[in-house]
C-alpha positions in Angstrom: -14.9 -21.7 -9.8 -12.5 -21.5 -12.5 -11.2 -18.5 -14.0 -8.9 -18.7 -17.1 -5.8 -16.5 -17.0 -2.7 -15.9 -18.6 0.6 -16.7 -17.6 1.3 -12.4 -17.3 -2.4 -12.1 -15.8 -1.9 -14.8 -13.2 1.5 -12.7 -12.1 -0.2 -9.5 -12.1 -3.1 -11.1 -10.0 -0.5 -12.4 -7.3 1.0 -9.4 -7.4 -2.7 -7.9 -6.7 -3.3 -10.1 -4.0 0.3 -9.7 -2.3 -0.4 -6.0 -2.0 -4.1 -6.3 -0.7 -3.1 -8.8 2.1 0.1 -6.6 2.9 -2.6 -3.6 3.4 -4.9 -5.5 5.4 -2.2 -7.3 7.6 1.3 -6.1 7.8 0.6 -4.0 10.6 -1.5 -6.5 12.8 0.7 -8.9 15.0 -1.6 -11.7 16.2 -4.7 -10.4 14.9 -4.2 -11.4 11.4 -7.1 -12.1 9.1 -6.3 -15.1 8.7 -8.6 -15.8 5.7 -7.2 -13.5 3.6 -3.6 -15.2 4.5 -5.1 -18.7 3.3 -6.6 -16.7 0.3 -2.7 -15.6 -0.7 -1.2 -18.9 0.2 -4.0 -20.6 -2.3 -3.0 -18.4 -5.4 0.5 -18.7 -4.4 0.6 -22.6 -4.2 -0.6 -22.5 -8.0 2.9 -21.4 -8.9 4.8 -24.4 -9.2 2.5 -26.2 -11.8 2.5 -23.0 -13.9 6.1 -22.6 -14.3 7.0 -19.9 -11.4 8.3 -22.3 -8.5 10.9 -19.1 -8.1 8.0 -17.4 -6.3 7.1 -19.7 -3.6 9.0 -21.0 -0.6 7.6 -23.9 1.6 7.7 -23.6 5.7 5.6 -26.1 7.9 3.9 -27.2 5.4 2.6 -23.9 4.1 3.2 -22.3 1.0 4.7 -18.6 1.1 6.2 -16.0 -1.7 9.6 -16.0 -2.1 12.3 -14.1 -0.7 13.0 -13.4 -4.5 9.8 -12.4 -5.1 9.4 -10.3 -2.0 13.0 -9.0 -3.4 11.4 -8.9 -6.6 10.0 -4.7 -6.3 6.7 -5.5 -4.7 7.7 -3.7 -2.1 8.7 -0.7 -3.7 5.6 -0.4 -5.5 3.9 -0.6 -2.0 6.6 1.9 -0.5 5.4 4.4 -3.4 1.7 4.1 -2.9 2.5 4.3 1.2 4.6 7.9 0.4 1.6 9.3 -2.1 -0.9 8.5 0.8 1.2 9.9 3.5 1.8 13.0 1.6 -2.2 13.4 0.6 -3.3 12.7 4.0 -0.6 14.9 5.6 -1.7 17.9 3.2 -5.3 17.5 4.0 -4.7 17.3 8.0 -2.5 20.5 7.9 -5.1 22.3 5.5 -8.0 21.5 7.9 -5.8 22.7 10.8 -5.1 25.9 9.0 -8.4 26.6 8.0 -9.7 26.0 11.7 -7.3 28.4 13.0 -8.2 30.9 10.5 -11.9 30.6 11.7 -13.0 28.9 8.4 -15.1 26.0 7.6 -13.6 23.2 6.3 -16.5 22.7 4.4 -15.4 25.3 1.9 -14.1 22.6 -0.6 -12.5 25.3 -3.1 -10.6 26.6 0.4 -9.5 23.1 1.5 -8.3 22.1 -2.1 -6.4 25.3 -2.5 -4.2 24.8 0.3 -3.8 21.2 0.2 -2.4 22.0 -3.5 0.0 24.6 -1.6 1.0 22.0 0.9 2.0 19.2 -1.8 3.6 21.6 -3.7 6.2 22.3 -0.9 6.1 18.7 -0.4 6.8 18.0 -3.5 9.9 20.7 -3.7 11.3 19.7 -0.5 9.6 16.4 1.3 9.4 16.9 4.9 12.5 18.8 5.2 10.7 22.0 5.8 8.3 20.6 8.5 8.7 21.8 12.3 6.9 20.3 15.2 6.5 22.3 18.7 6.5 20.0 21.8 
């Protein structure tokens, strides 16, 4: 298979592959999805012959994204995504909890959305500063 990409498109593809592999493998210790690691390595190994040598490093014969690549903003993009997902999930879980404690079915999409919106407004204003957990 051949794919014709501009340098900019190839660079974007590297970011997408890195982010995808991060999502799939970053929380896995010894049970990583190695086939995704191999695809990432295969794509990053093309950097050298495409004028992007600074994006890769080699260790024990394997090609990895370089420290310069990893420190170049990709993890900030991942962190922004993680923050957004965290607050979305938290708002939904809290809204469902509230509805259950009020004896309401969480099948009422409009009521669920309204409660989620209230939580999201709170999180946008104060983050998690006003959250309390009783133990």
